[in-house]
N, C-alpha and C positions, 0 to 999 in steps of 0.2 A: 223811728224818726230820730234824726240827729238834732237834738235840741240846742246843742252848742252852735252848730252851723246855722240853724234857724235864728237863734238869738243874735248872731253877728249880722245876718242879712236883714233881719227886722230892725235892728239897731241903726243900721245905715240908712234905712228908708223911713224910719219913724217920723222924723221932722217933715219930710215930704208928704207922707200920708196924713199926718196931723193937719198940715196946712190945707190939704184937699178937703178933709172933713170939716174944717172950720169954714172954708169957703162954701161948702155945701149947706152950711147954716143959712147962708144969704141967698144962694142961687140953687134952686131945686128943679131939675128937669121934670117936666109934666108927667112923663111916664116912669118916674122913679120906682114906684112899687113893682111894676112889671120887670124893670131892669134889674132890680135887686133880687127878685124871686128867680129869674132865669139865671143870673150869675151865681147866686147861692147854690142852686141845684148842681151846677158844674163843680163848685168847690167841694161839695160833700162826696162827689165821686172820687176825689183825690185825697181826702183827709180821713184818717182813722183815729178817732179820739183815744182809743185804747192803746194805740202805739205812741201816744204823746202824753196825755194827762198833765200837761204843763200848767193848766189852770189850777189843778189840785196841788201842784208842787209849789206854785208861786203866789197864789191868791187865796183869799178866804171868802166863803159865802157869808151873807148876812142871814142869820137864823131868825125866823119869825116865831112868835109864841106857839103857833100851830106846829111849825117844824120841830121845835124843842119838845113839845109834848109827844108828837108822833114818833120821833126818833128815840126819845127816852123810853117810851112804852115798848118799842121794838127791842130795845136793849135790856129791858127788865129793870129800868132805873126810874127814879122820880125825876121830874123836870129839874128840881133844885140840885140833885146829885149830878145829873148830866151837865148842867151849867158849871157847877163847881169843878168837875173833872176836866172838861174839854173846852169850855168857852170863857171869854172875857168880854167886858163891855168896852166898846170903842170910846176912847176919851173924848173924841170930837163930837160924835152924834148919838152915843148911847146904844148903838146897835150891838147885838150879840154876834161875836165872830170867834173863829178858832183861836186858841192860845198859841198854836204852833203851825208851822209850815214845814214840810208838806202836810196836807190834811191827814189827821189821825185815822181816817177811814179809807185812805188810799192803800191798797194792798196789791202789789204786782200790776200797777197801772190800772187797777179796777176799783170801783167804789164798792166797799164791803157792805154799804147800807143803801145800795142803788134803789131798791124798791121804795124806800122811805126817805130818800135824800132831800135836802132842803130845796124849796121851790127855786131859789136863786141858782142852784146847780142844774135843776131840771130845765130851766130856761136858758142857760148859758149856751152859746155865746150871744144870745139875744138878737140874732139876725132877723127873726120873724116879727120883731116889734114894729108896730105901725103908728105913725109914719116913721120910716127909717131915719130920716134926718133929725128927728127929735131925740135920737139916742146917740148922736155923734160923740158926746162926751164919754159915753160907755165904750164906744169903739176906739176912741183915742186911748183910753186906758188899756184896752185889750189888744190893740194891733201888734204890739211887740211881745205879747204873751201867748196868743192863740194863732196857730198857723191858719186856721179856717178864716178868722177875721182878717188876718194879713192878706191872704189870697183874695178874699171878697173885696176889700177896700182897694187893693192894688188893681184888680181887674175893673172895678167900677171907675176908678180914676182914669185908667187908660181909655176906657170906652167913652166916658163923659167928655174927656178932653179932646178926643178924636171926632166924636159925632155931634157935639153940641156947641152952641155959641157959649163960650166959657170965658 
């Protein structure tokens, strides 16, 4: 995946897709869950996360206490030493996040702790969250970082604007 090319394309469309998602906060088609599921299935036939890993390169997950304990144990560390080595607390909300980007566990576009990765990573890009429109802020944050989210929102926008009173 050419992330530079994706970044340019997503950057050009970010405002347009953000406006669509914001409008989707107010007007939600009745069959939105089915529309999202069907559209999302098509997206994943085209996107290979391991050819991208842009989320791991440009974002940090939030680590829950369970994540910290599980990953530290997996690495043979104490939770305190794990946090000290790899994490910092977000100044705004106190969440535990990576000290660095790209993620320290990203090796050759693959997660080296995949089996025990943070829940936030396992759920990314959150397309399966229900109801979809309650996560528009998440998709606004991700639309220019995740090719799958970009494709999903672009296709939803096209379909909704064409087939629904909008």
